[in-house]
C-alpha positions in Angstrom: 125.6 85.0 70.3 123.5 85.4 67.2 121.9 88.6 66.1 118.4 87.5 66.8 119.2 86.9 70.5 121.0 90.2 70.7 117.9 92.0 69.3 115.6 90.2 71.8 117.9 91.2 74.7 118.0 94.8 73.5 114.2 94.9 73.3 114.0 93.4 76.8 116.4 96.0 78.2 114.4 98.8 76.5 111.2 97.3 78.0 112.7 97.2 81.5 114.0 100.7 81.1 110.6 102.0 80.2 108.9 100.1 83.0 111.4 101.6 85.5 110.9 105.1 84.2 107.1 104.6 84.5 107.5 103.5 88.1 109.6 106.6 88.9 107.0 108.8 87.2 104.2 107.1 89.2 106.2 107.6 92.5 106.7 111.3 91.7 103.0 111.7 90.9 102.1 110.1 94.2 104.5 112.4 96.2 103.2 115.5 94.4 99.6 114.5 95.1 100.2 113.8 98.8 102.0 117.1 99.2 99.1 118.8 97.4 96.6 117.2 99.8 98.5 118.7 102.7 98.7 122.1 101.1 95.0 122.2 100.1 93.8 121.0 103.4 96.1 123.2 105.6 93.6 126.1 105.9 90.9 123.7 107.1 93.1 121.7 109.5 94.5 124.9 111.0 91.0 126.4 111.4 91.6 129.3 109.1 88.8 128.0 106.9 85.5 127.0 108.3 83.3 124.5 106.4 79.5 125.0 106.5 78.7 121.3 106.2 80.8 120.3 109.3 83.0 117.9 107.3 86.2 119.3 108.8 87.1 115.8 110.2 87.3 114.4 106.7 89.9 117.0 105.7 91.8 116.4 108.9 91.8 112.7 108.3 93.0 113.2 104.7 95.8 115.4 105.9 96.9 112.9 108.5 96.8 110.1 106.0 98.8 112.1 103.4 101.4 113.1 106.0 101.7 109.6 107.3 102.2 108.2 103.8 104.8 110.8 103.0 106.7 109.9 106.2 106.5 106.2 105.4 107.7 106.7 101.8 110.7 108.7 103.0 111.5 106.0 105.6 111.4 103.3 102.9 113.5 105.4 100.5 116.1 106.0 103.3 116.3 102.3 104.2 116.7 101.4 100.5 119.5 104.0 100.1 121.3 102.6 103.2 121.4 99.0 101.9 
């Protein structure tokens, strides 16, 4: 194998490693954001905080969506780890 090909393969490995790290970072940002949605909306969903504009249903829907997505992500992660 010549040096030029080796350098190309090294660059490809570095590129793939960077892309994978970016995917992991994005996944972690999504998890953090979803958990934040649940935390921020908790007082509204539990009725501890009353909204003057009557938009409580929006916050309940956001919380339900965030919770469902977190559950689905955990399910997918578990199935990946089992295979």
